[in-house]
mmCIF file as Biopython writes it, N, C-alpha, C and O atoms, coordinates in Angstrom:
data_model
#
loop_
_atom_site.group_PDB
_atom_site.id
_atom_site.type_symbol
_atom_site.label_atom_id
_atom_site.label_alt_id
_atom_site.label_comp_id
_atom_site.label_asym_id
_atom_site.label_entity_id
_atom_site.label_seq_id
_atom_site.pdbx_PDB_ins_code
_atom_site.Cartn_x
_atom_site.Cartn_y
_atom_site.Cartn_z
_atom_site.occupancy
_atom_site.B_iso_or_equiv
_atom_site.auth_seq_id
_atom_site.auth_asym_id
_atom_site.pdbx_PDB_model_num
ATOM 1   N N  . UNK A ? 1  ? 72.467  122.546 101.032 1.0 0.0 1  A 1 
ATOM 2   C CA . UNK A ? 1  ? 71.580  122.143 102.103 1.0 0.0 1  A 1 
ATOM 3   C C  . UNK A ? 1  ? 72.326  122.136 103.439 1.0 0.0 1  A 1 
ATOM 4   O O  . UNK A ? 1  ? 73.401  121.542 103.524 1.0 0.0 1  A 1 
ATOM 5   N N  . UNK A ? 2  ? 71.817  122.747 104.437 1.0 0.0 2  A 1 
ATOM 6   C CA . UNK A ? 2  ? 72.530  122.819 105.696 1.0 0.0 2  A 1 
ATOM 7   C C  . UNK A ? 2  ? 72.586  121.512 106.406 1.0 0.0 2  A 1 
ATOM 8   O O  . UNK A ? 2  ? 71.772  120.643 106.093 1.0 0.0 2  A 1 
ATOM 9   N N  . UNK A ? 3  ? 73.470  121.292 107.330 1.0 0.0 3  A 1 
ATOM 10  C CA . UNK A ? 3  ? 73.595  120.065 108.021 1.0 0.0 3  A 1 
ATOM 11  C C  . UNK A ? 3  ? 72.423  119.796 108.847 1.0 0.0 3  A 1 
ATOM 12  O O  . UNK A ? 3  ? 72.143  118.627 109.109 1.0 0.0 3  A 1 
ATOM 13  N N  . UNK A ? 4  ? 71.673  120.807 109.306 1.0 0.0 4  A 1 
ATOM 14  C CA . UNK A ? 4  ? 70.465  120.616 110.116 1.0 0.0 4  A 1 
ATOM 15  C C  . UNK A ? 4  ? 69.379  120.008 109.255 1.0 0.0 4  A 1 
ATOM 16  O O  . UNK A ? 4  ? 68.540  119.259 109.756 1.0 0.0 4  A 1 
ATOM 17  N N  . UNK A ? 5  ? 69.382  120.324 107.935 1.0 0.0 5  A 1 
ATOM 18  C CA . UNK A ? 5  ? 68.297  119.823 107.069 1.0 0.0 5  A 1 
ATOM 19  C C  . UNK A ? 5  ? 68.548  118.452 106.511 1.0 0.0 5  A 1 
ATOM 20  O O  . UNK A ? 5  ? 67.688  117.881 105.840 1.0 0.0 5  A 1 
ATOM 21  N N  . UNK A ? 6  ? 69.713  117.918 106.779 1.0 0.0 6  A 1 
ATOM 22  C CA . UNK A ? 6  ? 69.995  116.539 106.299 1.0 0.0 6  A 1 
ATOM 23  C C  . UNK A ? 6  ? 69.249  115.519 107.031 1.0 0.0 6  A 1 
ATOM 24  O O  . UNK A ? 6  ? 69.094  115.600 108.250 1.0 0.0 6  A 1 
ATOM 25  N N  . UNK A ? 7  ? 68.753  114.504 106.285 1.0 0.0 7  A 1 
ATOM 26  C CA . UNK A ? 7  ? 68.047  113.407 106.955 1.0 0.0 7  A 1 
ATOM 27  C C  . UNK A ? 7  ? 69.029  112.324 107.213 1.0 0.0 7  A 1 
ATOM 28  O O  . UNK A ? 7  ? 70.134  112.345 106.672 1.0 0.0 7  A 1 
ATOM 29  N N  . UNK A ? 8  ? 68.652  111.346 108.048 1.0 0.0 8  A 1 
ATOM 30  C CA . UNK A ? 8  ? 69.590  110.318 108.462 1.0 0.0 8  A 1 
ATOM 31  C C  . UNK A ? 8  ? 70.022  109.468 107.263 1.0 0.0 8  A 1 
ATOM 32  O O  . UNK A ? 8  ? 71.094  108.864 107.318 1.0 0.0 8  A 1 
ATOM 33  N N  . UNK A ? 9  ? 69.243  109.395 106.194 1.0 0.0 9  A 1 
ATOM 34  C CA . UNK A ? 9  ? 69.577  108.612 105.048 1.0 0.0 9  A 1 
ATOM 35  C C  . UNK A ? 9  ? 70.672  109.251 104.179 1.0 0.0 9  A 1 
ATOM 36  O O  . UNK A ? 9  ? 71.218  108.613 103.279 1.0 0.0 9  A 1 
ATOM 37  N N  . UNK A ? 10 ? 70.999  110.608 104.488 1.0 0.0 10 A 1 
ATOM 38  C CA . UNK A ? 10 ? 72.024  111.265 103.751 1.0 0.0 10 A 1 
ATOM 39  C C  . UNK A ? 10 ? 73.380  111.161 104.423 1.0 0.0 10 A 1 
ATOM 40  O O  . UNK A ? 10 ? 74.368  111.626 103.854 1.0 0.0 10 A 1 
ATOM 41  N N  . UNK A ? 11 ? 73.476  110.567 105.619 1.0 0.0 11 A 1 
ATOM 42  C CA . UNK A ? 11 ? 74.763  110.397 106.319 1.0 0.0 11 A 1 
ATOM 43  C C  . UNK A ? 11 ? 75.609  109.452 105.576 1.0 0.0 11 A 1 
ATOM 44  O O  . UNK A ? 11 ? 75.125  108.482 104.993 1.0 0.0 11 A 1 
ATOM 45  N N  . UNK A ? 12 ? 76.922  109.732 105.588 1.0 0.0 12 A 1 
ATOM 46  C CA . UNK A ? 12 ? 77.847  108.712 105.116 1.0 0.0 12 A 1 
ATOM 47  C C  . UNK A ? 12 ? 79.089  108.645 106.074 1.0 0.0 12 A 1 
ATOM 48  O O  . UNK A ? 12 ? 79.299  109.508 106.927 1.0 0.0 12 A 1 
ATOM 49  N N  . UNK A ? 13 ? 79.864  107.595 105.877 1.0 0.0 13 A 1 
ATOM 50  C CA . UNK A ? 13 ? 80.967  107.355 106.857 1.0 0.0 13 A 1 
ATOM 51  C C  . UNK A ? 13 ? 82.012  108.406 106.987 1.0 0.0 13 A 1 
ATOM 52  O O  . UNK A ? 13 ? 82.799  108.402 107.935 1.0 0.0 13 A 1 
ATOM 53  N N  . UNK A ? 14 ? 82.033  109.368 105.981 1.0 0.0 14 A 1 
ATOM 54  C CA . UNK A ? 14 ? 83.090  110.364 105.994 1.0 0.0 14 A 1 
ATOM 55  C C  . UNK A ? 14 ? 82.666  111.526 106.903 1.0 0.0 14 A 1 
ATOM 56  O O  . UNK A ? 14 ? 83.458  112.450 107.088 1.0 0.0 14 A 1 
ATOM 57  N N  . UNK A ? 15 ? 81.468  111.523 107.473 1.0 0.0 15 A 1 
ATOM 58  C CA . UNK A ? 15 ? 80.990  112.568 108.380 1.0 0.0 15 A 1 
ATOM 59  C C  . UNK A ? 15 ? 81.376  112.228 109.827 1.0 0.0 15 A 1 
ATOM 60  O O  . UNK A ? 15 ? 81.368  111.064 110.226 1.0 0.0 15 A 1 
ATOM 61  N N  . UNK A ? 16 ? 81.715  113.268 110.602 1.0 0.0 16 A 1 
ATOM 62  C CA . UNK A ? 16 ? 81.986  112.928 112.038 1.0 0.0 16 A 1 
ATOM 63  C C  . UNK A ? 16 ? 80.681  112.634 112.799 1.0 0.0 16 A 1 
ATOM 64  O O  . UNK A ? 16 ? 79.617  113.183 112.513 1.0 0.0 16 A 1 
ATOM 65  N N  . UNK A ? 17 ? 80.826  111.763 113.752 1.0 0.0 17 A 1 
ATOM 66  C CA . UNK A ? 17 ? 79.703  111.330 114.573 1.0 0.0 17 A 1 
ATOM 67  C C  . UNK A ? 17 ? 79.923  111.848 116.023 1.0 0.0 17 A 1 
ATOM 68  O O  . UNK A ? 17 ? 81.057  112.092 116.435 1.0 0.0 17 A 1 
ATOM 69  N N  . UNK A ? 18 ? 78.789  112.012 116.799 1.0 0.0 18 A 1 
ATOM 70  C CA . UNK A ? 18 ? 79.018  112.502 118.161 1.0 0.0 18 A 1 
ATOM 71  C C  . UNK A ? 18 ? 79.942  111.604 119.055 1.0 0.0 18 A 1 
ATOM 72  O O  . UNK A ? 18 ? 80.607  112.096 119.966 1.0 0.0 18 A 1 
ATOM 73  N N  . UNK A ? 19 ? 79.956  110.330 118.770 1.0 0.0 19 A 1 
ATOM 74  C CA . UNK A ? 19 ? 80.791  109.464 119.614 1.0 0.0 19 A 1 
ATOM 75  C C  . UNK A ? 19 ? 82.243  109.315 119.154 1.0 0.0 19 A 1 
ATOM 76  O O  . UNK A ? 19 ? 83.031  108.642 119.820 1.0 0.0 19 A 1 
ATOM 77  N N  . UNK A ? 20 ? 82.614  109.942 118.007 1.0 0.0 20 A 1 
ATOM 78  C CA . UNK A ? 20 ? 83.952  109.850 117.501 1.0 0.0 20 A 1 
ATOM 79  C C  . UNK A ? 20 ? 84.900  110.525 118.503 1.0 0.0 20 A 1 
ATOM 80  O O  . UNK A ? 20 ? 84.572  111.559 119.084 1.0 0.0 20 A 1 
ATOM 81  N N  . UNK A ? 21 ? 86.095  109.911 118.694 1.0 0.0 21 A 1 
ATOM 82  C CA . UNK A ? 21 ? 87.094  110.455 119.573 1.0 0.0 21 A 1 
ATOM 83  C C  . UNK A ? 21 ? 88.210  111.025 118.648 1.0 0.0 21 A 1 
ATOM 84  O O  . UNK A ? 21 ? 88.830  110.274 117.895 1.0 0.0 21 A 1 
ATOM 85  N N  . UNK A ? 22 ? 88.454  112.343 118.714 1.0 0.0 22 A 1 
ATOM 86  C CA . UNK A ? 22 ? 89.430  113.014 117.858 1.0 0.0 22 A 1 
ATOM 87  C C  . UNK A ? 22 ? 90.831  112.682 118.442 1.0 0.0 22 A 1 
ATOM 88  O O  . UNK A ? 22 ? 91.106  113.005 119.597 1.0 0.0 22 A 1 
ATOM 89  N N  . UNK A ? 23 ? 91.707  112.043 117.649 1.0 0.0 23 A 1 
ATOM 90  C CA . UNK A ? 23 ? 93.077  111.726 118.054 1.0 0.0 23 A 1 
ATOM 91  C C  . UNK A ? 23 ? 94.040  112.795 117.610 1.0 0.0 23 A 1 
ATOM 92  O O  . UNK A ? 23 ? 95.043  113.056 118.274 1.0 0.0 23 A 1 
ATOM 93  N N  . UNK A ? 24 ? 93.742  113.404 116.506 1.0 0.0 24 A 1 
ATOM 94  C CA . UNK A ? 24 ? 94.687  114.420 115.987 1.0 0.0 24 A 1 
ATOM 95  C C  . UNK A ? 24 ? 94.151  115.068 114.760 1.0 0.0 24 A 1 
ATOM 96  O O  . UNK A ? 24 ? 93.046  114.758 114.317 1.0 0.0 24 A 1 
ATOM 97  N N  . UNK A ? 25 ? 94.940  115.994 114.184 1.0 0.0 25 A 1 
ATOM 98  C CA . UNK A ? 25 ? 94.513  116.712 112.999 1.0 0.0 25 A 1 
ATOM 99  C C  . UNK A ? 25 ? 95.729  117.088 112.224 1.0 0.0 25 A 1 
ATOM 100 O O  . UNK A ? 25 ? 96.826  117.121 112.781 1.0 0.0 25 A 1 
ATOM 101 N N  . UNK A ? 26 ? 95.574  117.386 110.901 1.0 0.0 26 A 1 
ATOM 102 C CA . UNK A ? 26 ? 96.566  117.767 110.029 1.0 0.0 26 A 1 
ATOM 103 C C  . UNK A ? 26 ? 96.002  118.570 108.841 1.0 0.0 26 A 1 
ATOM 104 O O  . UNK A ? 26 ? 94.833  118.410 108.492 1.0 0.0 26 A 1 
ATOM 105 N N  . UNK A ? 27 ? 96.806  119.411 108.233 1.0 0.0 27 A 1 
ATOM 106 C CA . UNK A ? 27 ? 96.329  120.209 107.086 1.0 0.0 27 A 1 
ATOM 107 C C  . UNK A ? 27 ? 96.530  119.399 105.775 1.0 0.0 27 A 1 
ATOM 108 O O  . UNK A ? 27 ? 96.041  119.819 104.726 1.0 0.0 27 A 1 
ATOM 109 N N  . UNK A ? 28 ? 97.203  118.308 105.818 1.0 0.0 28 A 1 
ATOM 110 C CA . UNK A ? 28 ? 97.309  117.461 104.627 1.0 0.0 28 A 1 
ATOM 111 C C  . UNK A ? 28 ? 97.158  115.965 105.088 1.0 0.0 28 A 1 
ATOM 112 O O  . UNK A ? 28 ? 97.403  115.626 106.245 1.0 0.0 28 A 1 
ATOM 113 N N  . UNK A ? 29 ? 96.766  115.147 104.176 1.0 0.0 29 A 1 
ATOM 114 C CA . UNK A ? 29 ? 96.496  113.745 104.484 1.0 0.0 29 A 1 
ATOM 115 C C  . UNK A ? 29 ? 97.504  112.774 103.970 1.0 0.0 29 A 1 
ATOM 116 O O  . UNK A ? 29 ? 97.162  111.669 103.546 1.0 0.0 29 A 1 
ATOM 117 N N  . UNK A ? 30 ? 98.782  113.186 104.003 1.0 0.0 30 A 1 
ATOM 118 C CA . UNK A ? 30 ? 99.846  112.331 103.423 1.0 0.0 30 A 1 
ATOM 119 C C  . UNK A ? 30 ? 100.397 111.281 104.323 1.0 0.0 30 A 1 
ATOM 120 O O  . UNK A ? 30 ? 100.654 110.153 103.901 1.0 0.0 30 A 1 
ATOM 121 N N  . UNK A ? 31 ? 100.586 111.650 105.586 1.0 0.0 31 A 1 
ATOM 122 C CA . UNK A ? 31 ? 101.335 110.624 106.446 1.0 0.0 31 A 1 
ATOM 123 C C  . UNK A ? 31 ? 100.816 110.742 107.895 1.0 0.0 31 A 1 
ATOM 124 O O  . UNK A ? 31 ? 100.505 111.841 108.355 1.0 0.0 31 A 1 
ATOM 125 N N  . UNK A ? 32 ? 100.729 109.671 108.567 1.0 0.0 32 A 1 
ATOM 126 C CA . UNK A ? 32 ? 100.308 109.699 109.951 1.0 0.0 32 A 1 
ATOM 127 C C  . UNK A ? 32 ? 101.145 110.541 110.845 1.0 0.0 32 A 1 
ATOM 128 O O  . UNK A ? 32 ? 100.625 111.162 111.771 1.0 0.0 32 A 1 
ATOM 129 N N  . UNK A ? 33 ? 102.422 110.588 110.605 1.0 0.0 33 A 1 
ATOM 130 C CA . UNK A ? 33 ? 103.325 111.326 111.489 1.0 0.0 33 A 1 
ATOM 131 C C  . UNK A ? 33 ? 103.145 112.864 111.379 1.0 0.0 33 A 1 
ATOM 132 O O  . UNK A ? 33 ? 103.687 113.592 112.210 1.0 0.0 33 A 1 
ATOM 133 N N  . UNK A ? 34 ? 102.415 113.359 110.398 1.0 0.0 34 A 1 
ATOM 134 C CA . UNK A ? 34 ? 102.042 114.745 110.264 1.0 0.0 34 A 1 
ATOM 135 C C  . UNK A ? 34 ? 100.899 115.207 111.073 1.0 0.0 34 A 1 
ATOM 136 O O  . UNK A ? 34 ? 100.628 116.403 111.177 1.0 0.0 34 A 1 
ATOM 137 N N  . UNK A ? 35 ? 100.192 114.218 111.679 1.0 0.0 35 A 1 
ATOM 138 C CA . UNK A ? 35 ? 98.989  114.565 112.481 1.0 0.0 35 A 1 
ATOM 139 C C  . UNK A ? 35 ? 99.434  115.035 113.829 1.0 0.0 35 A 1 
ATOM 140 O O  . UNK A ? 35 ? 100.264 114.400 114.479 1.0 0.0 35 A 1 
ATOM 141 N N  . UNK A ? 36 ? 98.873  116.169 114.261 1.0 0.0 36 A 1 
ATOM 142 C CA . UNK A ? 36 ? 99.206  116.735 115.594 1.0 0.0 36 A 1 
ATOM 143 C C  . UNK A ? 36 ? 98.193  116.104 116.576 1.0 0.0 36 A 1 
ATOM 144 O O  . UNK A ? 36 ? 96.987  116.109 116.328 1.0 0.0 36 A 1 
ATOM 145 N N  . UNK A ? 37 ? 98.710  115.560 117.694 1.0 0.0 37 A 1 
ATOM 146 C CA . UNK A ? 37 ? 97.773  114.975 118.653 1.0 0.0 37 A 1 
ATOM 147 C C  . UNK A ? 37 ? 96.823  116.023 119.280 1.0 0.0 37 A 1 
ATOM 148 O O  . UNK A ? 37 ? 97.216  117.165 119.519 1.0 0.0 37 A 1 
ATOM 149 N N  . UNK A ? 38 ? 95.633  115.631 119.525 1.0 0.0 38 A 1 
ATOM 150 C CA . UNK A ? 38 ? 94.623  116.556 120.172 1.0 0.0 38 A 1 
ATOM 151 C C  . UNK A ? 38 ? 94.432  116.002 121.600 1.0 0.0 38 A 1 
ATOM 152 O O  . UNK A ? 38 ? 93.822  114.946 121.768 1.0 0.0 38 A 1 
ATOM 153 N N  . UNK A ? 39 ? 94.934  116.688 122.604 1.0 0.0 39 A 1 
ATOM 154 C CA . UNK A ? 39 ? 94.904  116.181 123.920 1.0 0.0 39 A 1 
ATOM 155 C C  . UNK A ? 39 ? 93.599  116.542 124.626 1.0 0.0 39 A 1 
ATOM 156 O O  . UNK A ? 39 ? 93.088  115.747 125.415 1.0 0.0 39 A 1 
ATOM 157 N N  . UNK A ? 40 ? 93.057  117.723 124.356 1.0 0.0 40 A 1 
ATOM 158 C CA . UNK A ? 40 ? 91.827  118.171 125.020 1.0 0.0 40 A 1 
ATOM 159 C C  . UNK A ? 40 ? 91.077  119.122 124.084 1.0 0.0 40 A 1 
ATOM 160 O O  . UNK A ? 40 ? 91.686  119.715 123.193 1.0 0.0 40 A 1 
ATOM 161 N N  . UNK A ? 41 ? 89.782  119.270 124.272 1.0 0.0 41 A 1 
ATOM 162 C CA . UNK A ? 41 ? 88.982  120.099 123.424 1.0 0.0 41 A 1 
ATOM 163 C C  . UNK A ? 41 ? 89.445  121.566 123.386 1.0 0.0 41 A 1 
ATOM 164 O O  . UNK A ? 41 ? 89.434  122.141 122.298 1.0 0.0 41 A 1 
ATOM 165 N N  . UNK A ? 42 ? 89.849  122.211 124.482 1.0 0.0 42 A 1 
ATOM 166 C CA . UNK A ? 42 ? 90.364  123.557 124.334 1.0 0.0 42 A 1 
ATOM 167 C C  . UNK A ? 42 ? 91.635  123.672 123.556 1.0 0.0 42 A 1 
ATOM 168 O O  . UNK A ? 42 ? 91.858  124.669 122.870 1.0 0.0 42 A 1 
ATOM 169 N N  . UNK A ? 43 ? 92.518  122.620 123.653 1.0 0.0 43 A 1 
ATOM 170 C CA . UNK A ? 43 ? 93.769  122.540 122.910 1.0 0.0 43 A 1 
ATOM 171 C C  . UNK A ? 43 ? 93.407  122.432 121.402 1.0 0.0 43 A 1 
ATOM 172 O O  . UNK A ? 43 ? 93.942  123.163 120.569 1.0 0.0 43 A 1 
ATOM 173 N N  . UNK A ? 44 ? 92.529  121.544 121.101 1.0 0.0 44 A 1 
ATOM 174 C CA . UNK A ? 44 ? 92.092  121.317 119.729 1.0 0.0 44 A 1 
ATOM 175 C C  . UNK A ? 44 ? 91.551  122.655 119.107 1.0 0.0 44 A 1 
ATOM 176 O O  . UNK A ? 44 ? 91.959  123.069 118.021 1.0 0.0 44 A 1 
ATOM 177 N N  . UNK A ? 45 ? 90.650  123.273 119.830 1.0 0.0 45 A 1 
ATOM 178 C CA . UNK A ? 45 ? 90.058  124.511 119.339 1.0 0.0 45 A 1 
ATOM 179 C C  . UNK A ? 45 ? 91.058  125.549 119.078 1.0 0.0 45 A 1 
ATOM 180 O O  . UNK A ? 45 ? 91.013  126.221 118.048 1.0 0.0 45 A 1 
ATOM 181 N N  . UNK A ? 46 ? 92.006  125.711 120.020 1.0 0.0 46 A 1 
ATOM 182 C CA . UNK A ? 46 ? 93.087  126.698 119.844 1.0 0.0 46 A 1 
ATOM 183 C C  . UNK A ? 46 ? 93.935  126.403 118.623 1.0 0.0 46 A 1 
ATOM 184 O O  . UNK A ? 46 ? 94.203  127.292 117.815 1.0 0.0 46 A 1 
ATOM 185 N N  . UNK A ? 47 ? 94.361  125.142 118.486 1.0 0.0 47 A 1 
ATOM 186 C CA . UNK A ? 47 ? 95.298  124.794 117.349 1.0 0.0 47 A 1 
ATOM 187 C C  . UNK A ? 47 ? 94.530  124.928 116.019 1.0 0.0 47 A 1 
ATOM 188 O O  . UNK A ? 47 ? 95.071  125.447 115.043 1.0 0.0 47 A 1 
ATOM 189 N N  . UNK A ? 48 ? 93.316  124.475 115.985 1.0 0.0 48 A 1 
ATOM 190 C CA . UNK A ? 48 ? 92.463  124.632 114.704 1.0 0.0 48 A 1 
ATOM 191 C C  . UNK A ? 48 ? 92.292  126.096 114.374 1.0 0.0 48 A 1 
ATOM 192 O O  . UNK A ? 48 ? 92.331  126.444 113.193 1.0 0.0 48 A 1 
ATOM 193 N N  . UNK A ? 49 ? 92.110  126.953 115.314 1.0 0.0 49 A 1 
ATOM 194 C CA . UNK A ? 49 ? 92.014  128.389 115.065 1.0 0.0 49 A 1 
ATOM 195 C C  . UNK A ? 49 ? 93.291  128.968 114.490 1.0 0.0 49 A 1 
ATOM 196 O O  . UNK A ? 49 ? 93.231  129.933 113.728 1.0 0.0 49 A 1 
ATOM 197 N N  . UNK A ? 50 ? 94.466  128.402 114.835 1.0 0.0 50 A 1 
ATOM 198 C CA . UNK A ? 50 ? 95.710  128.869 114.296 1.0 0.0 50 A 1 
ATOM 199 C C  . UNK A ? 50 ? 95.938  128.482 112.855 1.0 0.0 50 A 1 
ATOM 200 O O  . UNK A ? 50 ? 96.492  129.255 112.074 1.0 0.0 50 A 1 
ATOM 201 N N  . UNK A ? 51 ? 95.493  127.228 112.485 1.0 0.0 51 A 1 
ATOM 202 C CA . UNK A ? 51 ? 95.760  126.772 111.121 1.0 0.0 51 A 1 
ATOM 203 C C  . UNK A ? 51 ? 94.591  127.107 110.149 1.0 0.0 51 A 1 
ATOM 204 O O  . UNK A ? 51 ? 94.790  127.090 108.935 1.0 0.0 51 A 1 
ATOM 205 N N  . UNK A ? 52 ? 93.400  127.403 110.663 1.0 0.0 52 A 1 
ATOM 206 C CA . UNK A ? 52 ? 92.291  127.695 109.819 1.0 0.0 52 A 1 
ATOM 207 C C  . UNK A ? 52 ? 92.519  128.806 108.798 1.0 0.0 52 A 1 
ATOM 208 O O  . UNK A ? 52 ? 92.151  128.642 107.635 1.0 0.0 52 A 1 
ATOM 209 N N  . UNK A ? 53 ? 93.121  129.940 109.199 1.0 0.0 53 A 1 
ATOM 210 C CA . UNK A ? 53 ? 93.368  130.976 108.186 1.0 0.0 53 A 1 
ATOM 211 C C  . UNK A ? 53 ? 94.374  130.601 107.123 1.0 0.0 53 A 1 
ATOM 212 O O  . UNK A ? 53 ? 94.378  131.221 106.060 1.0 0.0 53 A 1 
ATOM 213 N N  . UNK A ? 54 ? 95.220  129.627 107.350 1.0 0.0 54 A 1 
ATOM 214 C CA . UNK A ? 54 ? 96.326  129.244 106.475 1.0 0.0 54 A 1 
ATOM 215 C C  . UNK A ? 54 ? 95.883  128.167 105.490 1.0 0.0 54 A 1 
ATOM 216 O O  . UNK A ? 54 ? 96.534  128.022 104.455 1.0 0.0 54 A 1 
ATOM 217 N N  . UNK A ? 55 ? 94.828  127.407 105.738 1.0 0.0 55 A 1 
ATOM 218 C CA . UNK A ? 55 ? 94.469  126.286 104.909 1.0 0.0 55 A 1 
ATOM 219 C C  . UNK A ? 55 ? 92.951  126.197 104.758 1.0 0.0 55 A 1 
ATOM 220 O O  . UNK A ? 55 ? 92.193  126.646 105.618 1.0 0.0 55 A 1 
ATOM 221 N N  . UNK A ? 56 ? 92.532  125.603 103.638 1.0 0.0 56 A 1 
ATOM 222 C CA . UNK A ? 56 ? 91.066  125.515 103.462 1.0 0.0 56 A 1 
ATOM 223 C C  . UNK A ? 56 ? 90.502  124.198 103.993 1.0 0.0 56 A 1 
ATOM 224 O O  . UNK A ? 56 ? 89.306  124.103 104.266 1.0 0.0 56 A 1 
ATOM 225 N N  . UNK A ? 57 ? 91.343  123.195 104.139 1.0 0.0 57 A 1 
ATOM 226 C CA . UNK A ? 57 ? 90.889  121.953 104.578 1.0 0.0 57 A 1 
ATOM 227 C C  . UNK A ? 57 ? 91.747  121.413 105.808 1.0 0.0 57 A 1 
ATOM 228 O O  . UNK A ? 57 ? 92.951  121.648 105.906 1.0 0.0 57 A 1 
ATOM 229 N N  . UNK A ? 58 ? 91.070  120.716 106.678 1.0 0.0 58 A 1 
ATOM 230 C CA . UNK A ? 58 ? 91.748  120.135 107.793 1.0 0.0 58 A 1 
ATOM 231 C C  . UNK A ? 58 ? 91.265  118.699 107.900 1.0 0.0 58 A 1 
ATOM 232 O O  . UNK A ? 58 ? 90.071  118.421 107.798 1.0 0.0 58 A 1 
ATOM 233 N N  . UNK A ? 59 ? 92.263  117.745 108.117 1.0 0.0 59 A 1 
ATOM 234 C CA . UNK A ? 59 ? 92.007  116.332 108.233 1.0 0.0 59 A 1 
ATOM 235 C C  . UNK A ? 59 ? 91.920  116.038 109.703 1.0 0.0 59 A 1 
ATOM 236 O O  . UNK A ? 59 ? 92.794  116.457 110.461 1.0 0.0 59 A 1 
ATOM 237 N N  . UNK A ? 60 ? 90.890  115.327 110.141 1.0 0.0 60 A 1 
ATOM 238 C CA . UNK A ? 60 ? 90.893  114.819 111.516 1.0 0.0 60 A 1 
ATOM 239 C C  . UNK A ? 60 ? 91.043  113.344 111.585 1.0 0.0 60 A 1 
ATOM 240 O O  . UNK A ? 60 ? 90.413  112.610 110.824 1.0 0.0 60 A 1 
ATOM 241 N N  . UNK A ? 61 ? 91.882  112.887 112.502 1.0 0.0 61 A 1 
ATOM 242 C CA . UNK A ? 61 ? 92.060  111.433 112.741 1.0 0.0 61 A 1 
ATOM 243 C C  . UNK A ? 61 ? 91.174  111.139 113.901 1.0 0.0 61 A 1 
ATOM 244 O O  . UNK A ? 61 ? 91.328  111.727 114.971 1.0 0.0 61 A 1 
ATOM 245 N N  . UNK A ? 62 ? 90.241  110.235 113.712 1.0 0.0 62 A 1 
ATOM 246 C CA . UNK A ? 62 ? 89.265  109.943 114.809 1.0 0.0 62 A 1 
ATOM 247 C C  . UNK A ? 62 ? 89.191  108.419 115.008 1.0 0.0 62 A 1 
ATOM 248 O O  . UNK A ? 62 ? 89.373  107.633 114.079 1.0 0.0 62 A 1 
ATOM 249 N N  . UNK A ? 63 ? 88.917  108.048 116.254 1.0 0.0 63 A 1 
ATOM 250 C CA . UNK A ? 63 ? 88.587  106.655 116.618 1.0 0.0 63 A 1 
ATOM 251 C C  . UNK A ? 63 ? 87.143  106.514 116.614 1.0 0.0 63 A 1 
ATOM 252 O O  . UNK A ? 63 ? 86.420  107.298 117.230 1.0 0.0 63 A 1 
ATOM 253 N N  . UNK A ? 64 ? 86.676  105.475 115.893 1.0 0.0 64 A 1 
ATOM 254 C CA . UNK A ? 64 ? 85.244  105.080 115.804 1.0 0.0 64 A 1 
ATOM 255 C C  . UNK A ? 64 ? 85.140  103.716 116.114 1.0 0.0 64 A 1 
ATOM 256 O O  . UNK A ? 64 ? 85.383  102.883 115.240 1.0 0.0 64 A 1 
ATOM 257 N N  . UNK A ? 65 ? 84.784  103.352 117.340 1.0 0.0 65 A 1 
ATOM 258 C CA . UNK A ? 65 ? 84.760  101.990 117.778 1.0 0.0 65 A 1 
ATOM 259 C C  . UNK A ? 65 ? 86.201  101.438 117.703 1.0 0.0 65 A 1 
ATOM 260 O O  . UNK A ? 65 ? 87.116  101.986 118.318 1.0 0.0 65 A 1 
ATOM 261 N N  . UNK A ? 66 ? 86.385  100.337 116.935 1.0 0.0 66 A 1 
ATOM 262 C CA . UNK A ? 66 ? 87.675  99.684  116.865 1.0 0.0 66 A 1 
ATOM 263 C C  . UNK A ? 66 ? 88.497  100.213 115.734 1.0 0.0 66 A 1 
ATOM 264 O O  . UNK A ? 66 ? 89.643  99.796  115.563 1.0 0.0 66 A 1 
ATOM 265 N N  . UNK A ? 67 ? 87.918  101.182 114.897 1.0 0.0 67 A 1 
ATOM 266 C CA . UNK A ? 67 ? 88.593  101.622 113.765 1.0 0.0 67 A 1 
ATOM 267 C C  . UNK A ? 67 ? 89.174  103.031 113.933 1.0 0.0 67 A 1 
ATOM 268 O O  . UNK A ? 67 ? 88.657  103.797 114.746 1.0 0.0 67 A 1 
ATOM 269 N N  . UNK A ? 68 ? 90.228  103.400 113.198 1.0 0.0 68 A 1 
ATOM 270 C CA . UNK A ? 68 ? 90.687  104.776 113.091 1.0 0.0 68 A 1 
ATOM 271 C C  . UNK A ? 68 ? 90.477  105.270 111.685 1.0 0.0 68 A 1 
ATOM 272 O O  . UNK A ? 68 ? 90.854  104.622 110.709 1.0 0.0 68 A 1 
ATOM 273 N N  . UNK A ? 69 ? 89.874  106.418 111.604 1.0 0.0 69 A 1 
ATOM 274 C CA . UNK A ? 69 ? 89.525  107.019 110.298 1.0 0.0 69 A 1 
ATOM 275 C C  . UNK A ? 69 ? 90.105  108.384 110.138 1.0 0.0 69 A 1 
ATOM 276 O O  . UNK A ? 69 ? 90.337  109.073 111.131 1.0 0.0 69 A 1 
ATOM 277 N N  . UNK A ? 70 ? 90.353  108.809 108.902 1.0 0.0 70 A 1 
ATOM 278 C CA . UNK A ? 70 ? 90.738  110.200 108.620 1.0 0.0 70 A 1 
ATOM 279 C C  . UNK A ? 70 ? 89.577  110.824 107.903 1.0 0.0 70 A 1 
ATOM 280 O O  . UNK A ? 70 ? 89.116  110.348 106.865 1.0 0.0 70 A 1 
ATOM 281 N N  . UNK A ? 71 ? 89.101  111.949 108.514 1.0 0.0 71 A 1 
ATOM 282 C CA . UNK A ? 71 ? 87.946  112.647 107.917 1.0 0.0 71 A 1 
ATOM 283 C C  . UNK A ? 71 ? 88.316  114.026 107.500 1.0 0.0 71 A 1 
ATOM 284 O O  . UNK A ? 71 ? 89.106  114.698 108.163 1.0 0.0 71 A 1 
ATOM 285 N N  . UNK A ? 72 ? 87.755  114.457 106.406 1.0 0.0 72 A 1 
ATOM 286 C CA . UNK A ? 72 ? 87.980  115.831 105.941 1.0 0.0 72 A 1 
ATOM 287 C C  . UNK A ? 72 ? 87.030  116.735 106.742 1.0 0.0 72 A 1 
ATOM 288 O O  . UNK A ? 72 ? 85.837  116.441 106.820 1.0 0.0 72 A 1 
ATOM 289 N N  . UNK A ? 73 ? 87.521  117.801 107.324 1.0 0.0 73 A 1 
ATOM 290 C CA . UNK A ? 73 ? 86.704  118.724 108.195 1.0 0.0 73 A 1 
ATOM 291 C C  . UNK A ? 73 ? 86.520  120.035 107.441 1.0 0.0 73 A 1 
ATOM 292 O O  . UNK A ? 73 ? 85.881  120.956 107.950 1.0 0.0 73 A 1 
#
């Protein structure tokens, strides 16, 4: 099912939200120090484009309100 076809009752906390602030990303979820800071959207897009061919999964560290979460992208 495409993401457009999902209803609001199918959302879960592991999905990114429009208000999430991306703090960084990593290709593994082992340690916080492996996350690369994301300073701006063009910077993030460029860096994700470089690692996308090398790995199947990317972890995003996001701020959601008062919490920091790691989400699989």
